[in-house]
Every structure is written in structure tokens, then in C-alpha cells.
Backbone as a ProteinNet text record, in pm:
[ID]
protein_1_A
[PRIMARY]
MSALYKAKFEVGSTVRIASHDELEEFRLQWVYHNKLQEIQLEFACKLATVDRIGFYHGGYVLYKLKDVPGIWHEVCLREP
[TERTIARY]
-293.3	-242.3	-108.8	-17.5	113.1	101.2	213.2	215.2	162.8	94.8	31.5	131.8	103.6	184.3	331.4	353.1	487	482.3	559	560	655.6	615.3	698.4	810.4	782	877.6	916.1	1043.5	1092.9	1091	1090.7	1103.3	1233.9	1227	1343.4	1360.5	1286.1	1300.1	1219.6	1260.9	1192.4	1089.4	972.7	864.4	812.8	748.3	678.7	529.2	456.9	311.7	251.6	148.8	83.5	33.9	-1.9	-51.6	-186.9	-223	-350.6	-466.7	-464	-572.9	-582.6	-467.6	-468	-520.7	-477.9	-525.8	-675.2	-721.3	-864.5	-946.6	-900.1	-971.3	-977.2	-864.2	-861.6	-955.7	-950.9	-1034.2	-1182.7	-1221.3	-1362.4	-1407.7	-1316	-1353.6	-1336.9	-1242.8	-1213.6	-1322.6	-1385.4	-1498.1	-1470.1	-1349.6	-1319.2	-1242.4	-1150.2	-1073.8	-975.1	-937.2	-833.1	-851.7	-965	-990.7	-896.6	-860	-778	-859.4	-794.3	-857.7	-825.6	-910.3	-891.5	-752.1	-702.4	-571.9	-458.2	-475.5	-370.7	-349.6	-451.6	-439.6	-337.4	-315	-218.8	-75.5	-51.6	82.5	109	20.5	37.1	172.3	236.8	365.8	484	464.3	573.3	653.8	780.5	863.8	845.2	852.3	837.6	917.8	941.1	1015	919.4	929.7	845.8	888.2	792.4	817.6	777.8	660.5	609.8	531.9	523.9	449	353.3	232.5	135.1	57.2	-21.1	-99.6	-242.6	-335.4	-475.1	-506.2	-599.4	-637.6	-663.8	-600.2	-613.7	-489.1	-395.4	-267.9	-247.4	-346	-326.8	-218.1	-120	-7.4	-43.1	-21.3	-49.2	78.6	99.2	221.9	190.2	277.3	279.5	407.2	393.2	507	549.9	679.6	731.8	683.9	631.8	589.8	480.7	404.6	293.3	172.4	59.1	-56.4	-120.4	-186.6	-269.1	-197.7	-276.8	-230.1	-238.6	-135.1	-124.4	-129.4	-215.1	-220.6	-104.6	-50.5	63.6	34.7	-87.3	-121.4	-113.7	-103.3	-92.2	52.7	147	288.2	362.9	468.1	548.1	696.1	775.8	921.7	954.3	1059	1092.5	1143.9
-60.2	64.8	95.8	152.5	188.8	314.9	354	476.8	592.7	684.1	795.5	873.3	882	957.2	911.5	781.9	725.2	612.5	628.4	529.8	415.4	296.1	176.9	172.3	218.7	215.4	357.7	377.3	509.2	524	648.2	674.9	612.8	541.9	476.5	332	289.2	151.2	56.3	-68.5	-172.3	-240.3	-264	-334.1	-446.2	-543.1	-647.3	-624.2	-621.5	-605.2	-736.9	-727.5	-844.8	-940.2	-1060.1	-1161.9	-1120.8	-1185.3	-1156.7	-1177.1	-1285.4	-1312.3	-1204.2	-1158.4	-1052.5	-922.1	-889.4	-766.7	-772.7	-885.2	-901.3	-888.5	-949.4	-939.2	-793.7	-722.4	-580.9	-500.3	-525.3	-450.4	-468.5	-587.8	-615.3	-560.6	-552.5	-510.6	-360.5	-296.1	-154.5	-67.3	14.9	95.9	246.5	284.9	426.6	480.3	568.1	639.3	548.5	589.6	523.5	371.6	333.2	190.3	135.4	8.9	-55.6	-72	-50.6	-67.8	-207.6	-258.2	-391.6	-407.9	-307.2	-316.9	-339.4	-291.4	-307.9	-454.6	-536.5	-678.3	-748.1	-694.3	-752.5	-743.7	-660.8	-640.7	-719.1	-810.9	-893.3	-963.3	-963.8	-1030.9	-968.6	-860.3	-794.4	-704.6	-685.5	-589.2	-452	-349	-211.8	-118.6	1.8	103.8	213.3	252.4	359.6	492.1	559.7	687.2	805.3	795	902.2	842.4	917.4	876	987.9	951.8	1048.8	989.8	1073.5	1029.1	1076.4	986.2	1023.4	1066.3	1157.9	1205.3	1085.6	1085	974.1	888.4	914.8	847.3	732	698.8	590.3	629.7	540.1	568.3	520.6	607.7	577.9	595.4	505.2	506.1	514.3	583.4	579.8	504.5	401.7	318.8	352.7	347.2	377.4	272.2	319.6	234.7	133.9	164.3	79.2	170.7	138.9	228.6	228.5	336.8	346	394.7	409.2	445.7	319.2	295.2	170.7	196.7	124.4	129.2	47.8	92.7	25	-122.6	-155.8	-295.1	-386.5	-328.6	-406.9	-425.5	-379.2	-387.4	-468.8	-535.6	-622.8	-589.4	-639	-635.7	-722.5	-686.7	-767.5	-903.9
1307	1253.2	1320.7	1245.1	1299.3	1383.6	1444.6	1524.4	1440.2	1504.7	1435.5	1350.4	1220.4	1124.5	1120.7	1131	1120.9	1017.9	911.4	803.6	836.6	802.2	821.1	716.8	595.3	484.7	445.2	410.7	370.5	218.8	172.5	29	-18.8	-131.2	-187.8	-144.2	-42.3	3.1	-86	-84.4	-162	-73.4	-129.3	-59.1	-147.7	-85.3	-160.3	-139.8	-247.6	-241.6	-191.8	-112.2	-53.7	-161.8	-120.2	-212.8	-271.8	-381.1	-446.9	-349.7	-274.7	-179.5	-72.4	-22.4	79.3	21.8	-99.9	-163.7	-190.3	-238.3	-267	-139.5	-32.4	95.6	142.2	132.8	171.6	82.6	-46.9	-141.8	-111.7	-73.8	-46.2	89.4	185.5	320.6	345.9	277.2	304.3	243.6	325	276.9	281.1	317.7	332.4	212	235.5	133.9	59.8	-59.5	-138.6	-148.3	-199.6	-219.5	-325.9	-312.2	-414	-541.2	-652.5	-782.2	-834.9	-920.6	-978.3	-1039.9	-1108.7	-1174.5	-1073.9	-951.3	-851.2	-814.5	-828.3	-795.7	-885.2	-1004.1	-1097	-1045.7	-944.3	-892.9	-764.5	-731	-611.4	-612	-497.9	-473.6	-547.2	-618.1	-691	-597.4	-633.3	-561.9	-624.7	-541.8	-590.4	-500.4	-550	-475.6	-431.4	-305.9	-252.3	-315.7	-377.5	-444.1	-355.9	-293.3	-206.6	-91.5	16.7	134.8	171.4	207.8	254.1	370.4	432.9	546.9	531.5	555.1	558	700.3	715.9	848.7	939.9	1053.9	1146.5	1151	1059.7	1065.8	970.4	886.9	790.8	691.6	676.8	587.6	447.3	349.7	209.6	128.7	33.3	-45.2	-194	-265.4	-411.7	-445.5	-528.7	-567.2	-708.7	-735	-868.6	-967.5	-1080	-1191	-1154.2	-1050.7	-1008.9	-989.2	-1051.4	-1040.1	-902	-872.5	-753.4	-629.3	-525.7	-392.4	-308.4	-229.6	-153.6	-3.7	64.8	210.2	266.2	377.1	437.8	466.8	503	534.2	411.3	293.2	169.6	126.3	206.8	171.9	274.7	228.8	314.8	299	392.4	376.7	254.9	181.5	62.9	101.5
[MASK]
++++++++++++++++++++++++++++++++++++++++++++++++++++++++++++++++++++++++++++++++

């Protein structure tokens, strides 16, 4: 986990979504809030722009990406 309530990516920055295998592994293992939905797997390895940033209690960083469905955990995003 990153520093408490500190996002790795800023609004407007470009990110690469993790690979299909990484997303699937996260989807199967994550049991808490904002689980990945099946449709999100279709966006594996795609580039996207950060639209909004939020934080779940405890400091988990959550992202909304432009034109990409769902809420994204920071661990599912990479540098472009």
C-alpha cells in the first residue's frame, strides 16, 4: 500500500491498466470493497486517463478513469 491518503497518479495523468492475468488474480483474491467487475478485464493493458481520485478508509487509493467502466484500485494501474 502507498503512503496513507497519497495517490501515485494525478488527475489528468495517463496510466496503463494491468495485464489480464494480474487483473484476474486481483479480482479473485480481493474480498473487500470495490471489487473488479468482469467487464473491467476487457481493458487490460489499455492506456487511460485518470478522471477522479478517491480514498477508501484506511488509505486505499481508488481511481475513476475516463471512458473506462468501474472503480480501479491503484495496484491495478501502472506507469504508461
